[in-house]
N, C-alpha and C positions, 0 to 999 in steps of 0.2 A: 099651139103657138108658144114662142119662146119668151120666157119671163126672167127677170132678175129679181130675186127675193131679198128683201132687206132684213129679214128676221134671223139671219145667221148669227150664231153666238160666237164671238171671238174668244178663242182660248190662247193662253200663253203657249208658245212653242219652245220645246226643249232642244238645245243644240245637239247635233249628232256628230261624233268624230268619225272620220273616214280612214279606215286602216288599209294601207297598201301592202299586199303580200308579194314578196319577191321570191322567185324560184331559186333554189339552191342547187349547186352542182352535185352529182352523185358521188364523184371521186376526184381526187387531185392527180395531176400528171406531173412527172418530173420535168424540169426545165428543158432537158434535152429532147423529151418526147413532144413538147408543145409545138404546134405548128406556128410559123411566123405569120401573124395577121396584122393588118393595118387597123388602127383604131377606128371604130364606127363613126361615120359621118352623121352629125346631128340632123335629124329630120327637120325639114322646114315646111311650114304650111302657109298657104296664102291667107292674108287677113280676111276675116269674114266681112263682106260688104253688106250692110243692112239696106235693103231697098226702101225707096220712098214712094208713096202714092199721093196723088192729088185728088181730094174729094171736092168736086165742084157742086155747090148747092145754090139755090135761088136766093140765099142770104149771104153768100160769099164763099171763099175758098178755104179749105183746111188741108194742111200738109201733114202727113203721118209718116214717121220712120218706123219700119217694122223690124222686130228683133228676131232675125232668122236663126241666130245662135241659140237663144233661150227657148224659142217656141217654133221649131222648124215645121211641125205638122200644121199648126195654126196659120203660119205665114204662107206655106205652100197652098193650103186650102183657100185662103183669102185671095191670094194672087191669081189662082185659077178662076175664081169668080170674077175678078177684075178683068182678066184677059177675055173671058167669055162675054163681057158686057152685062153681066147679071145685075149689077147694082144700078145701072143707068136707068133713070126714071122711077126708082123706088123713093121712099120717103123715110124721114124720121117720124115713126108712128107713135112713139112713146117718149114724152118729155117730162121729167120730174125735177124741178128746181132743187138745188142742194143735194142731188143724188146723181142722175145720169141722163143722157139722151140715147135712145136706142133706135136703130134703123137697119135697112138693108134687106128687108124681107117682104114688104108690102108695097103695092102700087097705090097711087092716090085714091082709088076707089076701094081701098082696103082689101084687095084681093091678094092672098098670100101666094107667092111664087113657089113653084116646085123646085126642090134642091137636089143636090147629090147626097149620097149617104153621109151620116154623121161622122165626126172625127173624135179621136181620143182626147180626153181632157188633159191639158198641159198646165193646170193651175199650180202644180208643185214645182214650177221652174224657178222660183225665187223672185219673180217679178210681182210687185205689189200693185193693187188697184188704187194708185194715187191719182190726184187731179191731173187730167190731161192724158191719161193712159187709155188705150183702146183694148177692149177685151171681147171674148166670144160670149154671146148670149146663149142660153140653153134652157131646157125644161128642167124639172126636178131630177131627171136622169142625168147623172154627172157627165156621161159621154154622149150627149145628144146634140152638141153644137153642130150647126151646118153653115149657114150664110150670115145670119144676123149678128150684129156687133153692137157694142155700146161704148160711149166715151164718158169717162168719169168726170163729173163736175167738181167733186171734192175728193179728199182722201177717204176712200171706202175700204178700209182695211178689214172690215167685217166680211168682205167678199173674197178675201184671200184664202188660200188653201190652209187647212188646219190638220185634217186627217182623212183617211179613207173610210172611216167608220159609218158615216151617214151622208146622205145626199147634201144636206145643208152645211157640212163641214168640208166638202170637196173643194169648194171655191170656184172662181171663174177665171179662166186663163187669159192673162194679159199677154199681148203679142206685139205691142208697139206703143208709141208715144207721139202725141201731137207736137210738132216742132214749129209750126206756124199756123196761125188762124184760131188761136184760143179766143180771140175777141169775137170771132164768128160763132164759136161754140157757145160763148156766153150770151150772144144775141139770141141764139136758138132757145136757150134755157128760159128766156124771158117771155116767150110767146104765150098767148092765152091758150089754155087747154080745156078739154071737157070730154064728155062721152061722145062716141061716134062709132057707128057700125057695131061690130061685136065687142067693142071695148067700153067698159063702164066709165073710164076716166083716162086722163093723161094724154089724150090725142090732140095735137095742135088743131085749133079751129080753122086756121089757114094752113094749107099744105106746106111743109118744109121739104122741098124736093131735092133729092140727090140727082143732079142732072147728069153727072158723069164721074166715074172714078177711073183714073189712068195711072199707069206706072211711069214714074219720072225717069229720065235718062241718067 
């Protein structure tokens, strides 16, 4: 089962300079020998459109904007689960006030749904686990994220990427931000919780159901 661990040690990060190496011509030609060429046309790229999804729960709606530029693999993975209807009827099975709410993997009877293979960890994308961000849940294996996700209730910078040295410093990949419905997230965080099924704690005593997740036009 996928868990988010709060015991990560936050270390100060040193800035890194990025050096761009430009190729140099092997030899110069005389002006007469140079072919007449038109100046290159600047390449244009279409602006990246960040998709939005609507998470409909039995406690209200949450709209999330996904960051396809910074977390392309996580967003592609999440959207495929959305298109497959995977999240429909799952629950937020782990709710910890002043930390996060986690869902997208279990049915109301706490049966874990089978998933596709795991994806690479994109935690070093520069996005921080701030309040209202959505991130991929995983096991202690840094590259074990599949379908489960969590929404940060507070700034959890201790969940950010620090280094590749150990599992606890790899961090958790943020791939989007709640843009509407944080009041619903805050209602969910306040529900009573306790032990249930295979979990010793933090399971809502009344189901918080993800009724449907859909891609917005």
